[in-house]
C-alpha positions as CSV (number, residue, x, y, z in Angstrom):
1,X,96.9,90.6,103.0
2,X,94.5,88.7,100.7
3,X,94.3,89.4,97.0
4,X,93.5,88.0,93.5
5,X,96.0,87.3,90.7
6,X,95.0,89.7,87.8
7,X,98.0,89.3,85.5
8,X,101.0,86.9,85.1
9,X,104.2,88.6,84.3
10,X,107.6,87.1,83.4
11,X,110.1,85.5,85.8
12,X,107.5,84.3,88.3
13,X,106.1,87.8,88.9
14,X,102.4,88.5,89.3
15,X,100.2,91.6,89.5
16,X,97.8,91.2,92.5
17,X,94.6,93.2,93.2
18,X,94.4,93.4,97.0
19,X,91.2,93.4,99.1
20,X,91.7,97.1,99.8
21,X,91.8,98.0,96.1
22,X,95.6,98.5,95.8
23,X,97.6,96.8,93.1
24,X,101.0,95.3,93.8
25,X,103.6,93.3,92.0
26,X,104.6,90.1,93.8
27,X,106.9,87.2,93.3
28,X,106.5,83.6,94.5
29,X,108.1,82.7,97.8
30,X,110.8,80.0,97.9
31,X,108.5,77.5,99.8
32,X,105.9,77.7,97.1
33,X,108.5,77.5,94.3
34,X,110.2,74.5,96.0
35,X,106.9,72.5,96.3
36,X,106.0,73.3,92.6
37,X,102.7,74.9,93.6
38,X,101.1,76.5,90.5
39,X,99.8,80.1,90.7
40,X,97.3,80.8,87.9
41,X,95.2,83.8,86.8
42,X,92.3,84.3,89.1
43,X,93.8,82.5,92.1
44,X,93.3,84.0,95.6
45,X,96.6,84.4,97.4
46,X,98.0,85.7,100.6
47,X,100.7,88.4,100.0
48,X,103.3,89.7,102.3
49,X,104.1,93.3,101.5
50,X,107.6,94.9,101.7
51,X,107.9,97.5,104.4
52,X,110.2,99.5,102.1
53,X,108.1,99.6,99.0
54,X,104.3,99.0,99.4
55,X,103.9,98.3,95.7
56,X,106.0,95.1,95.9
57,X,105.4,91.9,97.8
58,X,105.8,88.1,98.1
59,X,103.1,85.4,97.6
60,X,103.3,83.2,100.6
61,X,100.1,81.1,100.3
62,X,97.6,80.1,97.6
63,X,94.1,79.7,99.0
64,X,92.3,76.5,98.2
65,X,88.9,76.8,96.4
66,X,87.1,75.1,99.3
67,X,88.4,77.8,101.6
68,X,86.8,80.5,99.4
69,X,83.3,79.0,99.2
70,X,80.8,80.2,101.8
71,X,78.1,77.8,102.9
72,X,74.6,78.7,101.7
73,X,71.8,78.1,104.2
């Protein structure tokens, strides 16, 4: 699921507003942490939700700005 970071919490946790309007708390995946990818307020991210608790998830990808822009014709 796609979402936007709305709040930075402690210990690498973030509050994410999903496309469908739900809010979840997500932590950074090990791959992102290992490669020192910074997640900042307002970043668009891909979140993997837990099947056991739909209010929790894992950030698995930070979208690049050029992926977000739509061409204007």
